[in-house]
All heavy atoms as TSV, in Angstrom:
chain	resi	resn	atom	element	x	y	z
A	1	MET	N	N	209.822	16.860	134.076
A	1	MET	CA	C	209.673	16.602	135.503
A	1	MET	C	C	208.190	16.591	135.857
A	1	MET	O	O	207.434	17.466	135.460
A	1	MET	CB	C	210.419	17.679	136.277
A	1	MET	CG	C	210.414	17.480	137.731
A	1	MET	SD	S	211.514	18.721	138.459
A	1	MET	CE	C	211.234	18.439	140.133
A	2	ARG	N	N	207.799	15.659	136.625
A	2	ARG	CA	C	206.411	15.486	137.044
A	2	ARG	C	C	206.139	16.266	138.320
A	2	ARG	O	O	206.915	16.228	139.260
A	2	ARG	CB	C	206.201	14.018	137.319
A	2	ARG	CG	C	204.935	13.489	136.857
A	2	ARG	CD	C	204.915	12.017	137.155
A	2	ARG	NE	N	204.009	11.391	136.244
A	2	ARG	CZ	C	203.590	10.178	136.377
A	2	ARG	NH1	N	204.034	9.427	137.351
A	2	ARG	NH2	N	202.749	9.669	135.526
A	3	SER	N	N	205.010	16.962	138.373
A	3	SER	CA	C	204.659	17.687	139.601
A	3	SER	C	C	203.963	16.739	140.574
A	3	SER	O	O	203.300	15.794	140.175
A	3	SER	CB	C	203.755	18.873	139.284
A	3	SER	OG	O	202.516	18.426	138.827
A	4	ASN	N	N	204.108	17.025	141.839
A	4	ASN	CA	C	203.481	16.227	142.880
A	4	ASN	C	C	202.126	16.849	143.193
A	4	ASN	O	O	202.047	17.886	143.826
A	4	ASN	CB	C	204.378	16.200	144.121
A	4	ASN	CG	C	203.802	15.347	145.222
A	4	ASN	OD1	O	202.671	14.885	145.140
A	4	ASN	ND2	N	204.583	15.139	146.255
A	5	HIS	N	N	201.042	16.207	142.750
A	5	HIS	CA	C	199.687	16.746	142.933
A	5	HIS	C	C	199.382	17.012	144.411
A	5	HIS	O	O	198.769	18.019	144.742
A	5	HIS	CB	C	198.653	15.799	142.335
A	5	HIS	CG	C	197.245	16.261	142.512
A	5	HIS	ND1	N	196.722	17.318	141.807
A	5	HIS	CD2	C	196.265	15.833	143.339
A	5	HIS	CE1	C	195.465	17.516	142.204
A	5	HIS	NE2	N	195.167	16.619	143.114
A	6	ALA	N	N	199.807	16.125	145.282
A	6	ALA	CA	C	199.510	16.276	146.713
A	6	ALA	C	C	200.141	17.542	147.277
A	6	ALA	O	O	199.601	18.152	148.191
A	6	ALA	CB	C	200.003	15.057	147.484
A	7	ALA	N	N	201.282	17.959	146.737
A	7	ALA	CA	C	201.964	19.150	147.246
A	7	ALA	C	C	201.251	20.433	146.837
A	7	ALA	O	O	201.522	21.481	147.385
A	7	ALA	CB	C	203.404	19.171	146.767
A	8	LEU	N	N	200.329	20.349	145.888
A	8	LEU	CA	C	199.608	21.537	145.443
A	8	LEU	C	C	198.516	21.957	146.424
A	8	LEU	O	O	198.078	23.097	146.410
A	8	LEU	CB	C	198.964	21.288	144.076
A	8	LEU	CG	C	199.905	21.030	142.917
A	8	LEU	CD1	C	199.110	20.700	141.671
A	8	LEU	CD2	C	200.792	22.232	142.679
A	9	TRP	N	N	198.063	21.038	147.260
A	9	TRP	CA	C	196.929	21.277	148.142
A	9	TRP	C	C	197.339	21.174	149.606
A	9	TRP	O	O	198.194	20.389	149.960
A	9	TRP	CB	C	195.827	20.256	147.874
A	9	TRP	CG	C	195.309	20.328	146.482
A	9	TRP	CD1	C	195.725	19.585	145.422
A	9	TRP	CD2	C	194.307	21.205	145.981
A	9	TRP	NE1	N	195.034	19.945	144.295
A	9	TRP	CE2	C	194.152	20.937	144.611
A	9	TRP	CE3	C	193.521	22.192	146.566
A	9	TRP	CZ2	C	193.232	21.610	143.802
A	9	TRP	CZ3	C	192.605	22.867	145.772
A	9	TRP	CH2	C	192.472	22.586	144.411
A	10	ARG	N	N	196.665	21.957	150.453
A	10	ARG	CA	C	196.893	21.891	151.896
A	10	ARG	C	C	195.539	21.830	152.598
A	10	ARG	O	O	194.619	22.583	152.274
A	10	ARG	CB	C	197.651	23.117	152.382
A	10	ARG	CG	C	197.917	23.030	153.892
A	10	ARG	CD	C	198.563	24.246	154.442
A	10	ARG	NE	N	199.901	24.400	153.904
A	10	ARG	CZ	C	200.668	25.442	154.174
A	10	ARG	NH1	N	200.227	26.409	154.955
A	10	ARG	NH2	N	201.872	25.529	153.658
A	11	VAL	N	N	195.425	20.942	153.575
A	11	VAL	CA	C	194.188	20.833	154.355
A	11	VAL	C	C	194.044	22.093	155.205
A	11	VAL	O	O	194.953	22.492	155.920
A	11	VAL	CB	C	194.213	19.585	155.266
A	11	VAL	CG1	C	192.967	19.535	156.139
A	11	VAL	CG2	C	194.329	18.322	154.431
A	12	ILE	N	N	192.868	22.725	155.105
A	12	ILE	CA	C	192.624	23.939	155.888
A	12	ILE	C	C	191.467	23.767	156.870
A	12	ILE	O	O	191.278	24.608	157.745
A	12	ILE	CB	C	192.359	25.153	154.976
A	12	ILE	CG1	C	191.138	24.930	154.090
A	12	ILE	CG2	C	193.589	25.482	154.155
A	12	ILE	CD1	C	190.646	26.175	153.402
A	13	TYR	N	N	190.705	22.670	156.724
A	13	TYR	CA	C	189.552	22.466	157.603
A	13	TYR	C	C	189.173	20.987	157.572
A	13	TYR	O	O	189.246	20.359	156.529
A	13	TYR	CB	C	188.370	23.311	157.107
A	13	TYR	CG	C	187.283	23.513	158.124
A	13	TYR	CD1	C	187.340	24.569	159.023
A	13	TYR	CD2	C	186.192	22.658	158.192
A	13	TYR	CE1	C	186.337	24.762	159.963
A	13	TYR	CE2	C	185.190	22.847	159.124
A	13	TYR	CZ	C	185.276	23.897	160.008
A	13	TYR	OH	O	184.293	24.084	160.932
A	14	ILE	N	N	188.753	20.459	158.701
A	14	ILE	CA	C	188.200	19.107	158.765
A	14	ILE	C	C	186.709	19.263	159.067
A	14	ILE	O	O	186.322	19.676	160.152
A	14	ILE	CB	C	188.860	18.242	159.869
A	14	ILE	CG1	C	190.359	18.148	159.679
A	14	ILE	CG2	C	188.206	16.850	159.907
A	14	ILE	CD1	C	190.809	17.354	158.481
A	15	ALA	N	N	185.895	18.979	158.067
A	15	ALA	CA	C	184.442	19.089	158.219
A	15	ALA	C	C	183.892	17.837	158.865
A	15	ALA	O	O	184.372	16.735	158.624
A	15	ALA	CB	C	183.798	19.309	156.853
A	16	ARG	N	N	182.865	17.996	159.666
A	16	ARG	CA	C	182.211	16.883	160.354
A	16	ARG	C	C	180.945	16.493	159.601
A	16	ARG	O	O	179.837	16.781	160.020
A	16	ARG	CB	C	181.866	17.271	161.794
A	16	ARG	CG	C	183.026	17.774	162.589
A	16	ARG	CD	C	184.049	16.685	162.809
A	16	ARG	NE	N	185.176	17.225	163.577
A	16	ARG	CZ	C	186.408	16.835	163.425
A	16	ARG	NH1	N	186.707	15.896	162.565
A	16	ARG	NH2	N	187.374	17.361	164.137
A	17	GLY	N	N	181.122	15.891	158.448
A	17	GLY	CA	C	179.983	15.422	157.669
A	17	GLY	C	C	179.855	16.147	156.338
A	17	GLY	O	O	180.443	17.201	156.106
A	18	GLU	N	N	179.076	15.530	155.472
A	18	GLU	CA	C	178.890	16.035	154.105
A	18	GLU	C	C	178.265	17.423	154.075
A	18	GLU	O	O	178.680	18.283	153.308
A	18	GLU	CB	C	178.023	15.036	153.324
A	18	GLU	CG	C	177.831	15.401	151.877
A	18	GLU	CD	C	179.110	15.361	151.069
A	18	GLU	OE1	O	179.993	14.546	151.373
A	18	GLU	OE2	O	179.223	16.175	150.139
A	19	ARG	N	N	177.284	17.644	154.910
A	19	ARG	CA	C	176.591	18.939	154.922
A	19	ARG	C	C	177.544	20.078	155.268
A	19	ARG	O	O	177.573	21.100	154.579
A	19	ARG	CB	C	175.430	18.890	155.916
A	19	ARG	CG	C	174.644	20.156	155.959
A	19	ARG	CD	C	173.376	19.979	156.800
A	19	ARG	NE	N	172.815	21.269	157.069
A	19	ARG	CZ	C	172.482	21.705	158.272
A	19	ARG	NH1	N	172.614	20.919	159.319
A	19	ARG	NH2	N	171.988	22.897	158.437
A	20	GLN	N	N	178.329	19.911	156.323
A	20	GLN	CA	C	179.269	20.940	156.721
A	20	GLN	C	C	180.351	21.132	155.653
A	20	GLN	O	O	180.721	22.267	155.341
A	20	GLN	CB	C	179.915	20.626	158.064
A	20	GLN	CG	C	180.801	21.758	158.549
A	20	GLN	CD	C	181.512	21.445	159.847
A	20	GLN	OE1	O	181.926	20.317	160.079
A	20	GLN	NE2	N	181.661	22.457	160.685
A	21	ALA	N	N	180.830	20.047	155.076
A	21	ALA	CA	C	181.856	20.143	154.030
A	21	ALA	C	C	181.331	20.940	152.845
A	21	ALA	O	O	182.031	21.799	152.297
A	21	ALA	CB	C	182.294	18.752	153.582
A	22	ARG	N	N	180.104	20.683	152.451
A	22	ARG	CA	C	179.498	21.401	151.332
A	22	ARG	C	C	179.338	22.886	151.650
A	22	ARG	O	O	179.598	23.746	150.814
A	22	ARG	CB	C	178.147	20.763	150.977
A	22	ARG	CG	C	177.607	21.213	149.658
A	22	ARG	CD	C	176.356	20.458	149.200
A	22	ARG	NE	N	175.522	19.917	150.257
A	22	ARG	CZ	C	175.410	18.618	150.544
A	22	ARG	NH1	N	176.078	17.732	149.862
A	22	ARG	NH2	N	174.621	18.212	151.504
A	23	GLN	N	N	178.937	23.213	152.873
A	23	GLN	CA	C	178.785	24.615	153.268
A	23	GLN	C	C	180.121	25.346	153.238
A	23	GLN	O	O	180.205	26.459	152.722
A	23	GLN	CB	C	178.182	24.719	154.664
A	23	GLN	CG	C	176.735	24.317	154.733
A	23	GLN	CD	C	176.195	24.286	156.154
A	23	GLN	OE1	O	176.946	24.091	157.102
A	23	GLN	NE2	N	174.895	24.451	156.278
A	24	ILE	N	N	181.162	24.716	153.776
A	24	ILE	CA	C	182.501	25.322	153.795
A	24	ILE	C	C	183.002	25.489	152.363
A	24	ILE	O	O	183.534	26.542	151.996
A	24	ILE	CB	C	183.487	24.452	154.615
A	24	ILE	CG1	C	183.034	24.343	156.073
A	24	ILE	CG2	C	184.912	24.971	154.500
A	24	ILE	CD1	C	183.039	25.623	156.839
A	25	GLU	N	N	182.835	24.443	151.568
A	25	GLU	CA	C	183.281	24.483	150.174
A	25	GLU	C	C	182.566	25.607	149.409
A	25	GLU	O	O	183.213	26.381	148.698
A	25	GLU	CB	C	183.002	23.139	149.516
A	25	GLU	CG	C	183.499	23.036	148.111
A	25	GLU	CD	C	183.264	21.653	147.518
A	25	GLU	OE1	O	182.572	20.816	148.122
A	25	GLU	OE2	O	183.805	21.427	146.433
A	26	ASP	N	N	181.260	25.725	149.554
A	26	ASP	CA	C	180.501	26.778	148.867
A	26	ASP	C	C	180.955	28.166	149.309
A	26	ASP	O	O	181.124	29.066	148.479
A	26	ASP	CB	C	178.999	26.617	149.121
A	26	ASP	CG	C	178.402	25.399	148.430
A	26	ASP	OD1	O	179.073	24.816	147.541
A	26	ASP	OD2	O	177.274	25.015	148.800
A	27	LEU	N	N	181.143	28.342	150.594
A	27	LEU	CA	C	181.583	29.625	151.135
A	27	LEU	C	C	182.933	30.040	150.540
A	27	LEU	O	O	183.111	31.175	150.087
A	27	LEU	CB	C	181.679	29.527	152.662
A	27	LEU	CG	C	182.063	30.775	153.429
A	27	LEU	CD1	C	180.960	31.830	153.342
A	27	LEU	CD2	C	182.323	30.417	154.883
A	28	LEU	N	N	183.868	29.102	150.512
A	28	LEU	CA	C	185.202	29.395	149.986
A	28	LEU	C	C	185.187	29.627	148.481
A	28	LEU	O	O	185.852	30.534	147.978
A	28	LEU	CB	C	186.176	28.279	150.353
A	28	LEU	CG	C	186.556	28.211	151.825
A	28	LEU	CD1	C	187.251	26.901	152.144
A	28	LEU	CD2	C	187.435	29.390	152.212
A	29	ARG	N	N	184.411	28.845	147.759
A	29	ARG	CA	C	184.328	29.035	146.299
A	29	ARG	C	C	183.717	30.397	145.967
A	29	ARG	O	O	184.169	31.071	145.040
A	29	ARG	CB	C	183.524	27.911	145.655
A	29	ARG	CG	C	184.288	26.616	145.566
A	29	ARG	CD	C	183.511	25.587	144.737
A	29	ARG	NE	N	184.047	24.258	144.919
A	29	ARG	CZ	C	185.068	23.759	144.253
A	29	ARG	NH1	N	185.685	24.501	143.356
A	29	ARG	NH2	N	185.491	22.540	144.482
A	30	GLU	N	N	182.685	30.793	146.702
A	30	GLU	CA	C	182.063	32.106	146.472
A	30	GLU	C	C	183.055	33.238	146.708
A	30	GLU	O	O	182.955	34.293	146.091
A	30	GLU	CB	C	180.839	32.275	147.361
A	30	GLU	CG	C	179.657	31.445	146.927
A	30	GLU	CD	C	178.496	31.521	147.900
A	30	GLU	OE1	O	178.499	32.400	148.790
A	30	GLU	OE2	O	177.584	30.691	147.773
A	31	ALA	N	N	184.023	33.008	147.606
A	31	ALA	CA	C	185.050	34.007	147.885
A	31	ALA	C	C	186.199	33.939	146.875
A	31	ALA	O	O	187.136	34.727	146.953
A	31	ALA	CB	C	185.588	33.817	149.304
A	32	GLY	N	N	186.142	32.979	145.952
A	32	GLY	CA	C	187.127	32.908	144.887
A	32	GLY	C	C	188.259	31.923	145.088
A	32	GLY	O	O	189.219	31.917	144.312
A	33	PHE	N	N	188.171	31.070	146.096
A	33	PHE	CA	C	189.226	30.094	146.360
A	33	PHE	C	C	188.973	28.805	145.580
A	33	PHE	O	O	187.826	28.398	145.406
A	33	PHE	CB	C	189.303	29.763	147.857
A	33	PHE	CG	C	189.707	30.927	148.702
A	33	PHE	CD1	C	188.764	31.629	149.432
A	33	PHE	CD2	C	191.034	31.326	148.765
A	33	PHE	CE1	C	189.129	32.700	150.220
A	33	PHE	CE2	C	191.407	32.414	149.540
A	33	PHE	CZ	C	190.456	33.095	150.278
A	34	MET	N	N	190.043	28.161	145.150
A	34	MET	CA	C	189.947	26.829	144.545
A	34	MET	C	C	189.981	25.826	145.686
A	34	MET	O	O	190.860	25.875	146.543
A	34	MET	CB	C	191.102	26.585	143.581
A	34	MET	CG	C	190.982	27.403	142.321
A	34	MET	SD	S	192.193	26.931	141.094
A	34	MET	CE	C	191.665	25.281	140.708
A	35	ILE	N	N	189.013	24.926	145.697
A	35	ILE	CA	C	188.837	24.003	146.825
A	35	ILE	C	C	188.757	22.564	146.317
A	35	ILE	O	O	188.202	22.289	145.257
A	35	ILE	CB	C	187.541	24.358	147.598
A	35	ILE	CG1	C	187.615	25.775	148.132
A	35	ILE	CG2	C	187.259	23.380	148.717
A	35	ILE	CD1	C	188.764	26.030	149.067
A	36	ASP	N	N	189.285	21.660	147.122
A	36	ASP	CA	C	189.188	20.228	146.882
A	36	ASP	C	C	188.806	19.599	148.220
A	36	ASP	O	O	188.941	20.229	149.272
A	36	ASP	CB	C	190.546	19.687	146.406
A	36	ASP	CG	C	190.468	18.248	145.916
A	36	ASP	OD1	O	189.372	17.784	145.548
A	36	ASP	OD2	O	191.520	17.587	145.896
A	37	ARG	N	N	188.319	18.394	148.197
A	37	ARG	CA	C	188.024	17.712	149.463
A	37	ARG	C	C	188.203	16.220	149.319
A	37	ARG	O	O	188.182	15.672	148.222
A	37	ARG	CB	C	186.637	18.045	149.961
A	37	ARG	CG	C	185.516	17.636	149.073
A	37	ARG	CD	C	184.227	17.920	149.796
A	37	ARG	NE	N	183.136	18.157	148.889
A	37	ARG	CZ	C	181.901	17.897	149.203
A	37	ARG	NH1	N	181.605	17.423	150.397
A	37	ARG	NH2	N	180.940	18.129	148.356
A	38	LYS	N	N	188.364	15.583	150.461
A	38	LYS	CA	C	188.599	14.141	150.481
A	38	LYS	C	C	188.037	13.580	151.783
A	38	LYS	O	O	188.315	14.096	152.865
A	38	LYS	CB	C	190.102	13.871	150.411
A	38	LYS	CG	C	190.481	12.423	150.540
A	38	LYS	CD	C	191.982	12.270	150.588
A	38	LYS	CE	C	192.344	10.855	150.951
A	38	LYS	NZ	N	193.756	10.734	151.280
A	39	ARG	N	N	187.250	12.528	151.660
A	39	ARG	CA	C	186.716	11.845	152.848
A	39	ARG	C	C	187.846	11.054	153.493
A	39	ARG	O	O	188.583	10.350	152.820
A	39	ARG	CB	C	185.579	10.915	152.461
A	39	ARG	CG	C	184.894	10.286	153.653
A	39	ARG	CD	C	183.644	9.532	153.251
A	39	ARG	NE	N	182.640	10.376	152.627
A	39	ARG	CZ	C	181.751	11.108	153.307
A	39	ARG	NH1	N	181.769	11.110	154.615
A	39	ARG	NH2	N	180.867	11.843	152.670
A	40	LEU	N	N	187.971	11.196	154.799
A	40	LEU	CA	C	189.011	10.478	155.525
A	40	LEU	C	C	188.619	9.017	155.705
A	40	LEU	O	O	187.434	8.678	155.763
A	40	LEU	CB	C	189.249	11.121	156.887
A	40	LEU	CG	C	189.847	12.527	156.853
A	40	LEU	CD1	C	189.906	13.101	158.258
A	40	LEU	CD2	C	191.231	12.505	156.243
A	41	ASP	N	N	189.605	8.181	155.828
A	41	ASP	CA	C	189.407	6.754	156.049
A	41	ASP	C	C	188.658	6.555	157.371
A	41	ASP	O	O	189.077	7.067	158.403
A	41	ASP	CB	C	190.768	6.064	156.100
A	41	ASP	CG	C	190.663	4.563	156.247
A	41	ASP	OD1	O	189.551	4.042	156.411
A	41	ASP	OD2	O	191.722	3.920	156.192
A	42	PRO	N	N	187.543	5.842	157.358
A	42	PRO	CA	C	186.779	5.621	158.595
A	42	PRO	C	C	187.606	5.003	159.725
A	42	PRO	O	O	187.314	5.215	160.892
A	42	PRO	CB	C	185.659	4.676	158.169
A	42	PRO	CG	C	185.541	4.836	156.708
A	42	PRO	CD	C	186.906	5.213	156.215
A	43	GLU	N	N	188.638	4.261	159.370
A	43	GLU	CA	C	189.506	3.665	160.389
A	43	GLU	C	C	190.319	4.728	161.133
A	43	GLU	O	O	190.716	4.529	162.269
A	43	GLU	CB	C	190.460	2.665	159.738
A	43	GLU	CG	C	189.788	1.494	159.079
A	43	GLU	CD	C	189.163	0.542	160.089
A	43	GLU	OE1	O	189.747	0.346	161.164
A	43	GLU	OE2	O	188.082	0.006	159.784
A	44	GLU	N	N	190.564	5.872	160.469
A	44	GLU	CA	C	191.406	6.921	161.039
A	44	GLU	C	C	190.603	8.095	161.599
A	44	GLU	O	O	191.164	8.989	162.206
A	44	GLU	CB	C	192.359	7.456	159.973
A	44	GLU	CG	C	193.301	6.408	159.428
A	44	GLU	CD	C	194.134	6.921	158.272
A	44	GLU	OE1	O	194.042	8.118	157.954
A	44	GLU	OE2	O	194.889	6.136	157.701
A	45	SER	N	N	189.298	8.117	161.374
A	45	SER	CA	C	188.496	9.274	161.786
A	45	SER	C	C	187.157	8.820	162.360
A	45	SER	O	O	186.936	7.653	162.605
A	45	SER	CB	C	188.279	10.197	160.588
A	45	SER	OG	O	187.403	9.580	159.662
A	46	GLN	N	N	186.270	9.760	162.495
A	46	GLN	CA	C	184.936	9.487	163.028
A	46	GLN	C	C	183.995	8.898	161.969
A	46	GLN	O	O	182.825	8.723	162.229
A	46	GLN	CB	C	184.324	10.790	163.565
A	46	GLN	CG	C	185.114	11.433	164.665
A	46	GLN	CD	C	185.137	10.590	165.917
A	46	GLN	OE1	O	184.153	9.965	166.272
A	46	GLN	NE2	N	186.264	10.566	166.591
A	47	GLY	N	N	184.508	8.639	160.776
A	47	GLY	CA	C	183.693	8.050	159.725
A	47	GLY	C	C	183.063	9.057	158.800
A	47	GLY	O	O	182.843	8.779	157.643
A	48	GLU	N	N	182.767	10.228	159.285
A	48	GLU	CA	C	182.131	11.262	158.482
A	48	GLU	C	C	183.051	12.444	158.231
A	48	GLU	O	O	182.644	13.412	157.608
A	48	GLU	CB	C	180.852	11.757	159.177
A	48	GLU	CG	C	179.749	10.728	159.220
A	48	GLU	CD	C	179.208	10.397	157.827
A	48	GLU	OE1	O	179.013	11.328	157.024
A	48	GLU	OE2	O	178.999	9.209	157.559
A	49	ASP	N	N	184.276	12.398	158.718
A	49	ASP	CA	C	185.195	13.524	158.580
A	49	ASP	C	C	185.654	13.683	157.130
A	49	ASP	O	O	185.970	12.707	156.451
A	49	ASP	CB	C	186.418	13.352	159.474
A	49	ASP	CG	C	186.067	13.423	160.950
A	49	ASP	OD1	O	184.950	13.867	161.278
A	49	ASP	OD2	O	186.912	13.048	161.774
A	50	ILE	N	N	185.680	14.939	156.673
A	50	ILE	CA	C	186.077	15.256	155.305
A	50	ILE	C	C	187.112	16.378	155.351
A	50	ILE	O	O	186.875	17.422	155.969
A	50	ILE	CB	C	184.863	15.699	154.461
A	50	ILE	CG1	C	183.828	14.575	154.418
A	50	ILE	CG2	C	185.294	16.129	153.062
A	50	ILE	CD1	C	182.501	14.972	153.824
A	51	GLU	N	N	188.258	16.156	154.700
A	51	GLU	CA	C	189.284	17.188	154.600
A	51	GLU	C	C	188.859	18.195	153.534
A	51	GLU	O	O	188.520	17.816	152.417
A	51	GLU	CB	C	190.628	16.608	154.154
A	51	GLU	CG	C	191.286	15.714	155.142
A	51	GLU	CD	C	192.595	15.162	154.613
A	51	GLU	OE1	O	192.801	15.109	153.378
A	51	GLU	OE2	O	193.421	14.768	155.451
A	52	VAL	N	N	188.882	19.473	153.887
A	52	VAL	CA	C	188.664	20.539	152.919
A	52	VAL	C	C	190.033	21.140	152.646
A	52	VAL	O	O	190.733	21.537	153.574
A	52	VAL	CB	C	187.683	21.607	153.460
A	52	VAL	CG1	C	187.508	22.733	152.455
A	52	VAL	CG2	C	186.337	20.978	153.798
A	53	LYS	N	N	190.412	21.176	151.363
A	53	LYS	CA	C	191.752	21.608	150.984
A	53	LYS	C	C	191.694	22.837	150.089
A	53	LYS	O	O	190.773	22.977	149.289
A	53	LYS	CB	C	192.469	20.498	150.210
A	53	LYS	CG	C	192.565	19.193	150.941
A	53	LYS	CD	C	193.182	18.155	150.044
A	53	LYS	CE	C	193.162	16.787	150.672
A	53	LYS	NZ	N	193.760	15.795	149.774
A	54	ALA	N	N	192.704	23.684	150.231
A	54	ALA	CA	C	192.886	24.840	149.354
A	54	ALA	C	C	194.228	24.696	148.670
A	54	ALA	O	O	195.100	23.943	149.123
A	54	ALA	CB	C	192.841	26.138	150.159
A	55	LEU	N	N	194.399	25.426	147.581
A	55	LEU	CA	C	195.700	25.440	146.937
A	55	LEU	C	C	196.745	25.895	147.942
A	55	LEU	O	O	196.477	26.778	148.762
A	55	LEU	CB	C	195.698	26.393	145.741
A	55	LEU	CG	C	194.945	25.941	144.509
A	55	LEU	CD1	C	194.922	27.056	143.472
A	55	LEU	CD2	C	195.569	24.679	143.919
A	56	GLU	N	N	197.914	25.304	147.867
A	56	GLU	CA	C	199.011	25.659	148.773
A	56	GLU	C	C	199.232	27.176	148.799
A	56	GLU	O	O	199.404	27.765	149.858
A	56	GLU	CB	C	200.294	24.937	148.324
A	56	GLU	CG	C	201.518	25.263	149.130
A	56	GLU	CD	C	201.518	24.607	150.498
A	56	GLU	OE1	O	200.967	23.516	150.639
A	56	GLU	OE2	O	202.078	25.217	151.426
A	57	SER	N	N	199.191	27.804	147.635
A	57	SER	CA	C	199.449	29.238	147.540
A	57	SER	C	C	198.346	30.089	148.160
A	57	SER	O	O	198.563	31.266	148.462
A	57	SER	CB	C	199.647	29.644	146.081
A	57	SER	OG	O	198.486	29.363	145.320
A	58	GLU	N	N	197.155	29.530	148.356
A	58	GLU	CA	C	196.025	30.266	148.923
A	58	GLU	C	C	195.620	29.783	150.310
A	58	GLU	O	O	194.693	30.337	150.909
A	58	GLU	CB	C	194.799	30.128	148.004
A	58	GLU	CG	C	194.975	30.665	146.630
A	58	GLU	CD	C	193.743	30.457	145.759
A	58	GLU	OE1	O	192.914	29.568	146.035
A	58	GLU	OE2	O	193.622	31.212	144.791
A	59	ALA	N	N	196.286	28.771	150.822
A	59	ALA	CA	C	195.843	28.109	152.049
A	59	ALA	C	C	195.761	29.059	153.239
A	59	ALA	O	O	194.761	29.067	153.964
A	59	ALA	CB	C	196.754	26.935	152.377
A	60	GLU	N	N	196.779	29.854	153.464
A	60	GLU	CA	C	196.776	30.759	154.620
A	60	GLU	C	C	195.648	31.782	154.511
A	60	GLU	O	O	194.924	32.033	155.466
A	60	GLU	CB	C	198.131	31.465	154.731
A	60	GLU	CG	C	198.270	32.286	155.990
A	60	GLU	CD	C	198.217	31.456	157.268
A	60	GLU	OE1	O	198.620	30.278	157.243
A	60	GLU	OE2	O	197.767	31.979	158.294
A	61	GLU	N	N	195.480	32.345	153.331
A	61	GLU	CA	C	194.413	33.324	153.117
A	61	GLU	C	C	193.033	32.680	153.292
A	61	GLU	O	O	192.129	33.279	153.881
A	61	GLU	CB	C	194.547	33.923	151.721
A	61	GLU	CG	C	193.591	35.052	151.455
A	61	GLU	CD	C	193.760	35.653	150.070
A	61	GLU	OE1	O	194.711	35.295	149.349
A	61	GLU	OE2	O	192.918	36.490	149.718
A	62	ALA	N	N	192.875	31.455	152.805
A	62	ALA	CA	C	191.599	30.750	152.941
A	62	ALA	C	C	191.294	30.458	154.408
A	62	ALA	O	O	190.150	30.613	154.855
A	62	ALA	CB	C	191.617	29.453	152.139
A	63	ARG	N	N	192.304	30.049	155.169
A	63	ARG	CA	C	192.106	29.807	156.609
A	63	ARG	C	C	191.693	31.085	157.327
A	63	ARG	O	O	190.795	31.071	158.181
A	63	ARG	CB	C	193.386	29.266	157.236
A	63	ARG	CG	C	193.347	27.778	157.411
A	63	ARG	CD	C	194.549	27.315	158.136
A	63	ARG	NE	N	195.525	27.191	157.061
A	63	ARG	CZ	C	196.787	26.880	157.167
A	63	ARG	NH1	N	197.325	26.671	158.287
A	63	ARG	NH2	N	197.569	26.760	156.150
A	64	LEU	N	N	192.364	32.185	157.001
A	64	LEU	CA	C	192.014	33.465	157.627
A	64	LEU	C	C	190.584	33.867	157.264
A	64	LEU	O	O	189.848	34.377	158.104
A	64	LEU	CB	C	192.998	34.558	157.192
A	64	LEU	CG	C	194.406	34.431	157.764
A	64	LEU	CD1	C	195.333	35.467	157.128
A	64	LEU	CD2	C	194.392	34.573	159.273
A	65	TYR	N	N	190.199	33.623	156.026
A	65	TYR	CA	C	188.838	33.935	155.594
A	65	TYR	C	C	187.807	33.138	156.409
A	65	TYR	O	O	186.811	33.691	156.877
A	65	TYR	CB	C	188.668	33.644	154.095
A	65	TYR	CG	C	187.290	33.950	153.596
A	65	TYR	CD1	C	186.900	35.272	153.372
A	65	TYR	CD2	C	186.368	32.941	153.377
A	65	TYR	CE1	C	185.617	35.562	152.932
A	65	TYR	CE2	C	185.097	33.225	152.945
A	65	TYR	CZ	C	184.732	34.533	152.714
A	65	TYR	OH	O	183.444	34.820	152.297
A	66	LEU	N	N	188.089	31.850	156.614
A	66	LEU	CA	C	187.175	31.034	157.428
A	66	LEU	C	C	187.097	31.555	158.861
A	66	LEU	O	O	186.014	31.576	159.449
A	66	LEU	CB	C	187.602	29.571	157.412
A	66	LEU	CG	C	187.389	28.812	156.121
A	66	LEU	CD1	C	187.930	27.402	156.228
A	66	LEU	CD2	C	185.915	28.794	155.734
A	67	MET	N	N	188.216	31.968	159.398
A	67	MET	CA	C	188.224	32.533	160.767
A	67	MET	C	C	187.394	33.808	160.829
A	67	MET	O	O	186.639	34.019	161.777
A	67	MET	CB	C	189.659	32.790	161.232
A	67	MET	CG	C	190.393	31.506	161.559
A	67	MET	SD	S	192.139	31.676	161.970
A	67	MET	CE	C	192.213	33.138	162.930
A	68	GLU	N	N	187.491	34.655	159.799
A	68	GLU	CA	C	186.702	35.886	159.750
A	68	GLU	C	C	185.212	35.578	159.679
A	68	GLU	O	O	184.384	36.359	160.137
A	68	GLU	CB	C	187.104	36.718	158.536
A	68	GLU	CG	C	188.476	37.344	158.656
A	68	GLU	CD	C	188.950	37.977	157.359
A	68	GLU	OE1	O	188.221	37.915	156.348
A	68	GLU	OE2	O	190.050	38.548	157.370
A	69	GLN	N	N	184.872	34.428	159.106
A	69	GLN	CA	C	183.465	34.011	158.981
A	69	GLN	C	C	182.976	33.288	160.231
A	69	GLN	O	O	181.848	32.825	160.296
A	69	GLN	CB	C	183.292	33.099	157.762
A	69	GLN	CG	C	183.722	33.713	156.444
A	69	GLN	CD	C	183.053	35.031	156.182
A	69	GLN	OE1	O	181.826	35.155	156.249
A	69	GLN	NE2	N	183.830	36.051	155.876
A	70	GLY	N	N	183.845	33.155	161.227
A	70	GLY	CA	C	183.454	32.535	162.490
A	70	GLY	C	C	183.607	31.023	162.515
A	70	GLY	O	O	183.018	30.353	163.361
A	71	LEU	N	N	184.410	30.488	161.602
A	71	LEU	CA	C	184.599	29.026	161.551
A	71	LEU	C	C	185.975	28.646	162.023
A	71	LEU	O	O	186.904	29.333	161.980
A	71	LEU	CB	C	184.367	28.519	160.133
A	71	LEU	CG	C	182.952	28.776	159.624
A	71	LEU	CD1	C	182.870	28.548	158.143
A	71	LEU	CD2	C	181.974	27.860	160.334
């Protein structure tokens, strides 16, 4: 049986540009979270929006961590 790669990840933050995405990604990785990201289609977003994703199993904890950091 094949696993669904998309089901492994959940979007936890929409960064407004590469710089912010990199900062969020670095912060989460330093805290021990596995992170992925994907640039959104310019037709569907502001052109610079980037989805920051965490593993499904860590998504809630990662979101809470970002909230504790003031994000």
